[in-house]
N, C-alpha and C positions, 0 to 999 in steps of 0.2 A: 330641442324637443322635436321640431318638425323633421329633422333628419332621421331621428330614431323612428318616428312614425312612418316616414317614407320607406326606410329600410325594412321595417317589419311588414309593411304593406306589400312591397315588391317581392319579398321572399315568400309571402303567403298566397301569391296569385298564380300558382301553378307553374312557376318558372323552372321547376325541376323536371318537367315532363320532357324526356329526350326523344320521344317518338315524333318523327317528321309527319307533317300533315300532307294530305293529298289535295291537289288543286284540280278544279273542274276542267280547266283547259288541258292539263297534262293527261288526265284520265280520259277525256274525250279523244285526244290525239292517239293515245295507246289503243283504245277500243276501236277506233277507226282503222288502225293498222291490222286489227284482228278481224276486220270485216263488218264492224258495226256501222249502222247508218243513223244519222240524226236529223236530216232535213225532212221537212214536211210531216212531222209527227203531230198527231192530234193532242190537245191538252190532255194530260194524264194518260200517257201511253198505255199503261197497264190497266187503267180503269179503277185501280185500287187506291191510288194516292189520296184522293179526297177522304178516304176512311181514316187515315192516320197522319196526314201531313198536308200542309197548305199547297205547296207547289214543289215539284221536282226541279233540281238544278239542271239535269240533263234528261232527255227522253229520247228513246230510240229503239232499235232492234239489233239483236246480235244472235246469229246462229238459230234463227227461227223463234226467238223469244222477244217479246217486248220488254223493255227495261225502263225503270224510273231510277235515277241516281240522285241521291241526296248528299250534299256536302255540308257538314256541320263545322262549327268553329273548334270543336274538341272531340277527342275520341269518346268521351263520356256522353256527349250529345248524340253521337252516331249510335252508340249502344242503346241509349234510351229510345231513339227512333226505331231501331231494329226490334226492340221489345214491343213497342207500340204496334209496329207493322205485323209482327207475328200474332199478337193478340187480336188485331182487327181481322186479319185473314182467317184465323181460326174461328172467330165469331160469325163469319159469313159462310162457314162450311168448307173452306179450302182444306183439303186433306194435307197433312204434313206441312204446315205453313213455314216451318224452319227451312224446308228445302227450297222455298221461294225467296228467301231473304239472306243476303250475304252482307256482312259488316267487316270492315277493316279500317283501322285507325279512325279517321274522322269521316269516313264515307260508308254509305249504305246503298245497296242495290236490291231492288225488288223485281223479280221476274214474273212474267205471265205469258204463257202457261209455265209451270215449273220447268226449269231449264234442262236442256240436253247436256250431256257431258261436255260437249264442245263449247256451248255457251258458258257454262260454269267455269271451265278451264280458262277461257278468254278473259272473263271478268276477274277471276282470282289472279291470273298473271298480271293484269294491268293494275289491280289494287296493290299488288306486291311491289311493282316497279314504278308506279306514278309518283 
């Protein structure tokens, strides 16, 4: 009976998710190659993180925008974070909050101010390759 229970438990725990997860170190390294800086940032680089999340995993600047990066255990967790972030940014009057939030796999990035095309391209590129 224990084997049957274990087999049922292991197949029901998301083992079928083939999407690879993004690691904070590989994302930071990729963003640094794109010109992002991470040293000496103040807590909550964008100033918005306390509205929707406890602490960013990475904080820095890329192409003129401050970024907060959140790495979750699952893509579903990152999507929930992104929805929370968009809601919080909209609630404080940020126009087009979706333009300031990027989510891919298990990572979410919040920009402030809304990103330039260069900043958005750098983040999208790294999210795709990390």
